[in-house]
C-alpha positions, 0 to 999 in steps of 0.5 A: 499520534503523540509519542510516549512521554518518555521520548523527547520530540526532539529525538523523534523528529531526528529519527523521522527526518532520518526516514524522510532523507532515506526515502528521498535517497531512494530507500523505502520507509519500512527499511529506513524505519527498521534502523530506528531504535524500537522504542522510538519506532512508533512516534518516528513512524507517525511523524514520517508518514505525516511528513511524507504525505505533505512533502510536496508542499514542504519542498516547495516552501523550503525552496522558497525560504532556503533557495540553496538546499542545506546539507542533506540531513538538516534539509530533511529535518527542515522539510519534516518540520515544515510538513508538520506545520503545514495548515489543514494537515492536522499537526500533532503537536502545538506549533510552538513545541514543533519549532522548539524541538526541531531547534533542539533537534538541529543542535549546531544549527538551531539558530538557522532552523528557528529562523526558517520556520518562524519565517514560515509561520509569519508568512505562511498565508502568503507562501501558500497562496503563491504556490497555489498553481504548483501541482506538486505543492498542492497535491503533494505528489510528483508532477508526472503522477498528477499528469497521469492521473488527469489523463486516466481519470479525468473526472475523479483525479483530484479526489483520488489525489485527496484521498491519498492524503487520509490515513487508512483504516485498519481493515481485517479479514476474519478466517471464514473457517473460524466464524463470521465477520459480524460474530467477530465484531461482537468479540471486538465489542467485548474487548472495547473496540469499536468495528463494523462488518462490510456486508456479504464480506469477511471484512471487518473495519476498526474505528481506531487502528490498534496493534495486532496484539490486542486483536482478539484471536489474532495469534490463533489464526482467527483474523488477519489484516487485509484491506477490503479491496485486496479481500476481493481477490480469493472470491473472485478466482473461485466465484463459480466454484472450483473442483475440490482440491483444484490445483491453483497457482498463486504466481506472485504470493508473498506475503501470503494474504491472498494464499491464506484467503484462497484457502480459508474459503475452499480445499484447494491445492495451492502452489505459492510461488514467489521469486524472492525466497526471503519474502517467501518466508513471510508466506510460511509464517502467515500460513502457520498462524492460520493453520494452513498448508500450501506448497510454496516455491521460490521461482520467476513465475515468467519462467515456467521451464524452471519449475512448472511440472507440465500439469496444467492449473485449474485457476491462477492468481497473478497479483502482479509487480506493479507501481503500488499507486493504489495503496499510497494511504498506507505507504506514503513513501511510494509516490516519492520513490516512483518515477515516470518510467517505472510505469513502462517498465512494470507494464512490460514485466506484467505483460511478460508474466501474463504470457508465460502463465497463460500456457500453464492454465488448462482449457476452461480455467481462469486466471485473475489478474490483479495490481494495486494500481490506479494507472490504466497501464497496469490495468485495463489497457494491460488486459486489452493488450493481452486479449489482442495477443491471445484469441483463446482468452475472454474476459469473464462476465463476473458482476463482482469484478470491479475493473479499476477500483480507485481508492476513493471513500468507502472503496478501500484501496486502489486495485484492478481486477480482470477475470480472464477465461481460457475458452 
């Protein structure tokens, strides 16, 4: 996690704190980091990821040590440093180095930062004991998030929260048109990269993440980055076989990983739809790198009258907009950006999309509904309600469809998969 030696830690802390401040202000981390100078971005991103994973505890401690919040930029620097000093979090630097460099980053308020951080180190054990009953400080998620998980998953909620604190592995999808996962593992070994293939899939998990530029054949389309849980979508949709050149709709296609996976597995007539024309450009880029072709269209999937030609689809993939609560390991900012009211609003959007797309599916066709969420309101409860509204819909008994897939060790990201058949 250490940054290049040419970049002072104080400089990286400044950029990381700016990113944390942006997230606390409602901006996503990717957008915030885009403003960071390119040379500092990898180090600042690593520090910001760490800080956001432990932000709940850092906020609680800062509120005890400094009851009146300092100015936003200084507060973000303090929170970043406190999170990096959190015990058990695997701090990337020695404590005295972090304190000294945080002081340097604070400039005019260095004395204040020094006093706060050194008091935290002196009283850390007592402070943590006093906050043991605070769920936000203990689990580093908003209170409403913890409470919803407790309701939805009474036996697994704590394991899910603990898993969210771990770094996600780099998982690849080997292009089935180019070779097997096992063969690609051998290519990685030749390049000095340790990895393992997940049995029965095209997924490969690296022992240590590396830039994609170091992956053999990445630029040539031999392999893509995609979590193992997300790689279930395409095989599920075509599990019972689709006719050659079957008409398939990928209703919310960007950034294109699932679109590409479908085309890697079968010769299909795919329409990749997305409401965001700018994000649709990423689909074009993904398909071009892989040497695949699909029709693309920027349109709202929930308004078929504006884009549908009236010819029914053999299959539909609806990777619906959701809370992204299942991919918090990869996007630690998500937990701090979401609000409890978002889940209700997103569930309404998901229901609207399901109802709008169902008439475009032919009789005997199938629709795969998926979300990268761990909340039942965006998963099983959504499908149960849909089945009540549509008498011609039935769940397909496909043993590989996991329903809710929690982000626990060996599972990959959190997802929900519901496979429906039009009777």
